[in-house]
C-alpha positions as CSV (number, residue, x, y, z in Angstrom):
1,M,11.5,-38.9,20.7
2,I,11.3,-36.6,22.9
3,S,11.1,-32.3,21.8
4,K,11.1,-29.2,22.9
5,E,7.5,-28.4,21.0
6,L,6.0,-31.5,23.4
7,I,8.0,-29.5,27.2
8,D,7.0,-26.3,26.5
9,K,3.3,-27.2,25.9
10,I,3.8,-29.3,29.1
11,N,4.7,-26.7,31.0
12,A,2.2,-24.3,29.2
13,L,-1.1,-26.7,31.6
14,A,1.2,-26.8,34.0
15,K,1.6,-23.5,35.1
16,K,-2.0,-23.2,33.3
17,S,-3.6,-25.7,35.7
18,K,-1.5,-23.5,39.1
19,T,-3.2,-20.1,38.7
20,V,-6.4,-20.4,36.4
21,G,-7.4,-23.9,35.9
22,L,-7.9,-26.6,33.4
23,S,-11.2,-27.4,31.4
24,S,-11.7,-31.0,30.7
25,E,-10.5,-31.1,27.0
26,E,-7.3,-29.2,28.5
27,K,-6.9,-31.7,31.6
28,E,-7.3,-34.7,28.9
29,E,-5.0,-33.5,26.4
30,Q,-2.2,-32.1,29.8
31,A,-2.6,-36.8,31.0
32,R,-2.0,-37.8,27.5
33,L,1.4,-35.1,27.0
34,R,2.7,-37.1,29.4
35,K,2.1,-40.3,29.0
36,E,4.1,-39.1,25.2
37,Y,6.7,-37.2,27.2
38,L,6.7,-40.7,29.4
39,A,7.5,-42.9,26.9
40,G,9.6,-40.9,25.1
41,F,11.5,-40.4,28.2
42,R,11.7,-44.1,29.2
43,E,12.9,-45.0,25.1
44,N,16.0,-42.7,25.9
45,F,16.9,-44.2,28.9
46,K,16.4,-47.7,28.2
47,K,19.1,-47.1,25.2
48,Q,21.4,-45.0,27.1
49,V,21.2,-48.8,29.6
50,E,21.4,-51.0,27.0
51,S,24.7,-49.1,25.9
52,I,26.7,-49.8,29.0
53,E,29.9,-51.9,29.1
54,V,30.5,-53.1,32.4
55,I,34.3,-53.0,32.2
56,K,35.5,-55.0,35.6
57,D,39.2,-54.2,36.1
58,E,41.5,-57.0,37.4
59,N,44.1,-55.9,38.9
């Protein structure tokens, strides 16, 4: 699940990266958080796609 805290932390690290730069530990954390975010995104997207029902109109 993608939490608000996860997104906030990713955004904070991205902003810091653009302004003052990140330490090696922060870069590792950023990469880990991005992987976690993408895994959650893919899981949610897969569930949405699997729940789609195609209805063919014969008219």
